[in-house]
SESENU-630813 format. One record per residue: residue in three letters; chain; z, y, x of N, C-alpha, C, O in turn. Coordinates in steps of 0.02 Angstrom, whole numbers. Layout:
BEGIN
NODE   type   mol     n_c3     n_c2     n_c1    ca_c3    ca_c2    ca_c1     c_c3     c_c2     c_c1     o_c3     o_c2     o_c1
NODE    ALA     A        Z        Y        X        Z        Y        X        Z        Y        X        Z        Y        X
...
REM end
This chain:
BEGIN
NODE   type   mol     n_c3     n_c2     n_c1    ca_c3    ca_c2    ca_c1     c_c3     c_c2     c_c1     o_c3     o_c2     o_c1
NODE    MET     A       54     -428    -1044       -1     -483    -1039       -3     -500    -1120       47     -519    -1150
NODE    PRO     A      -62     -492    -1150      -60     -487    -1217      -75     -580    -1240      -69     -591    -1300
NODE    TYR     A      -89     -627    -1207     -111     -679    -1226      -25     -730    -1221      -28     -792    -1216
NODE    ILE     A       39     -695    -1225       77     -730    -1228      138     -686    -1242      146     -648    -1194
NODE    SER     A      179     -678    -1285      234     -638    -1316      287     -623    -1271      299     -670    -1233
NODE    ARG     A      315     -582    -1263      379     -560    -1205      435     -607    -1215      471     -620    -1167
NODE    GLU     A      449     -643    -1295      495     -687    -1301      482     -737    -1261      527     -757    -1224
NODE    ARG     A      421     -765    -1261      410     -812    -1227      408     -823    -1149      423     -871    -1115
NODE    ARG     A      384     -760    -1135      389     -748    -1061      452     -763    -1025      452     -782     -966
NODE    GLN     A      514     -753    -1066      579     -762    -1052      591     -831    -1039      626     -852     -993
NODE    ASP     A      559     -870    -1084      583     -921    -1098      549     -982    -1066      513    -1015    -1103
NODE    ALA     A      557    -1005     -994      535    -1030     -943      526    -1092     -941      482    -1125     -913
NODE    ALA     A      607    -1121    -1000      600    -1185    -1019      535    -1220    -1068      518    -1279    -1063
NODE    HIS     A      513    -1183    -1101      474    -1199    -1154      395    -1229    -1110      365    -1207    -1060
NODE    ALA     A      382    -1281    -1150      306    -1300    -1129      264    -1264    -1155      268    -1243    -1213
NODE    PRO     A      207    -1250    -1106      174    -1191    -1146      115    -1231    -1227       98    -1289    -1238
NODE    GLN     A      106    -1186    -1253       73    -1192    -1329        9    -1181    -1338      -18    -1200    -1390
NODE    ASN     A      -30    -1146    -1285      -91    -1128    -1283     -118    -1107    -1207      -83    -1096    -1158
NODE    ALA     A     -187    -1105    -1210     -207    -1087    -1153     -191    -1041    -1094     -196    -1050    -1033
NODE    GLY     A     -162     -975    -1143     -146     -922    -1126      -78     -937    -1100      -74     -915    -1042
NODE    GLU     A      -17     -970    -1121       32     -989    -1090       29    -1027    -1035       80    -1027    -1000
NODE    ILE     A      -22    -1063    -1017      -40    -1112     -966      -52    -1070     -923       -7    -1070     -881
NODE    ASN     A      -99    -1025     -912     -123     -980     -872      -62     -934     -853      -61     -919     -793
NODE    TYR     A       -8     -906     -896       45     -860     -875       83     -923     -828       96     -911     -769
NODE    ALA     A      103    -1000     -863      154    -1029     -819      128    -1041     -744      163    -1035     -693
NODE    ILE     A       57    -1060     -746       27    -1067     -668       39    -1015     -615       61    -1023     -559
NODE    THR     A       16     -953     -650        2     -886     -616       76     -859     -602       85     -816     -559
NODE    ALA     A      130     -886     -641      213     -863     -614      232     -886     -561      253     -856     -511
NODE    LEU     A      222     -968     -578      231    -1006     -506      180     -978     -453      190    -1024     -415
NODE    LEU     A      151     -955     -433      101     -954     -383      142     -871     -364      162     -865     -306
NODE    CYS     A      150     -832     -397      188     -761     -397      251     -772     -358      271     -734     -313
NODE    GLU     A      279     -823     -376      350     -840     -340      340     -874     -273      368     -857     -221
NODE    TYR     A      286     -934     -283      271     -960     -208      275     -902     -167      323     -891     -130
NODE    ILE     A      206     -851     -176      193     -807     -128      250     -752      -99      254     -719      -47
NODE    ARG     A      293     -757     -161      348     -709     -136      394     -751     -102      423     -718      -58
NODE    SER     A      412     -807     -104      461     -845      -51      421     -865      -11      459     -898       25
NODE    LYS     A      366     -870       13      319     -866       89      294     -817      112      271     -825      168
NODE    GLY     A      287     -750       83      264     -684      108      194     -684       83      158     -733       73
NODE    ASP     A      181     -619       76      105     -598       62       67     -605      128       76     -569      176
NODE    SER     A       28     -650      125      -28     -680      174      -73     -715      160      -72     -759      117
NODE    TYR     A     -126     -697      200     -194     -750      182     -181     -819      176     -210     -854      133
NODE    ALA     A     -126     -849      228     -101     -912      230      -78     -937      154     -105     -986      129
NODE    SER     A      -24     -898      120       -8     -915       70      -37     -920        9      -25     -960      -36
NODE    ILE     A      -92     -860       11     -145     -855      -50     -188     -925      -26     -182     -975      -62
NODE    ASN     A     -223     -927       22     -245     -988       37     -206    -1062       14     -234    -1111      -10
NODE    ASP     A     -139    -1056       27     -109    -1126      -10     -124    -1110      -79     -161    -1155      -99
NODE    CYS     A     -114    -1073     -121     -110    -1081     -178     -174    -1092     -210     -181    -1131     -257
NODE    ILE     A     -239    -1043     -174     -293    -1068     -211     -301    -1152     -185     -323    -1185     -232
NODE    GLY     A     -293    -1184     -140     -284    -1257     -122     -267    -1292     -181     -302    -1321     -222
NODE    ALA     A     -207    -1284     -178     -160    -1309     -233     -194    -1301     -296     -197    -1351     -332
NODE    LEU     A     -225    -1241     -319     -272    -1256     -373     -329    -1285     -381     -348    -1307     -435
NODE    GLU     A     -358    -1286     -333     -417    -1327     -347     -395    -1401     -344     -420    -1441     -383
NODE    CYS     A     -350    -1420     -299     -328    -1498     -319     -285    -1511     -368     -277    -1571     -381
NODE    ALA     A     -258    -1478     -394     -241    -1473     -460     -284    -1480     -510     -275    -1531     -543
NODE    LYS     A     -330    -1444     -526     -396    -1461     -560     -418    -1524     -553     -408    -1561     -601
NODE    LEU     A     -459    -1556     -483     -482    -1605     -481     -425    -1661     -514     -440    -1700     -559
NODE    GLU     A     -356    -1658     -483     -321    -1715     -514     -323    -1725     -593     -331    -1781     -617
NODE    ALA     A     -317    -1677     -626     -321    -1656     -690     -380    -1689     -715     -378    -1732     -759
NODE    TYR     A     -424    -1672     -692     -507    -1694     -729     -500    -1770     -714     -517    -1812     -755
NODE    ARG     A     -472    -1787     -649     -471    -1865     -660     -420    -1906     -704     -440    -1955     -736
NODE    ARG     A     -368    -1890     -703     -321    -1906     -748     -331    -1899     -819     -307    -1945     -853
NODE    ILE     A     -365    -1846     -854     -358    -1833     -910     -429    -1829     -934     -440    -1853     -990
NODE    ALA     A     -499    -1792     -890     -553    -1801     -922     -579    -1870     -915     -609    -1895     -962
NODE    VAL     A     -570    -1903     -859     -632    -1960     -850     -595    -2022     -898     -637    -2064     -914
NODE    PRO     A     -544    -2032     -917     -532    -2092     -969     -552    -2075    -1040     -563    -2117    -1084
NODE    TYR     A     -555    -2000    -1048     -593    -1981    -1115     -669    -1994    -1101     -699    -2031    -1141
NODE    GLU     A     -699    -1970    -1054     -766    -1992    -1058     -780    -2069    -1081     -837    -2091    -1085
REM end
């Protein structure tokens, strides 16, 4: 993963510093969820649904007041 250094990947306690690190953190969290629930359509669908709701919530909380 060229957008995040190997050292930063190992340090899960840090706050993301750029878009690549945000992407990595979200993807790692989704992969952990799928590993715990099992690789199935349902668990993948759970992740996609959560991503969509998180996107809408972030827009509501962050972008709307800015506009």
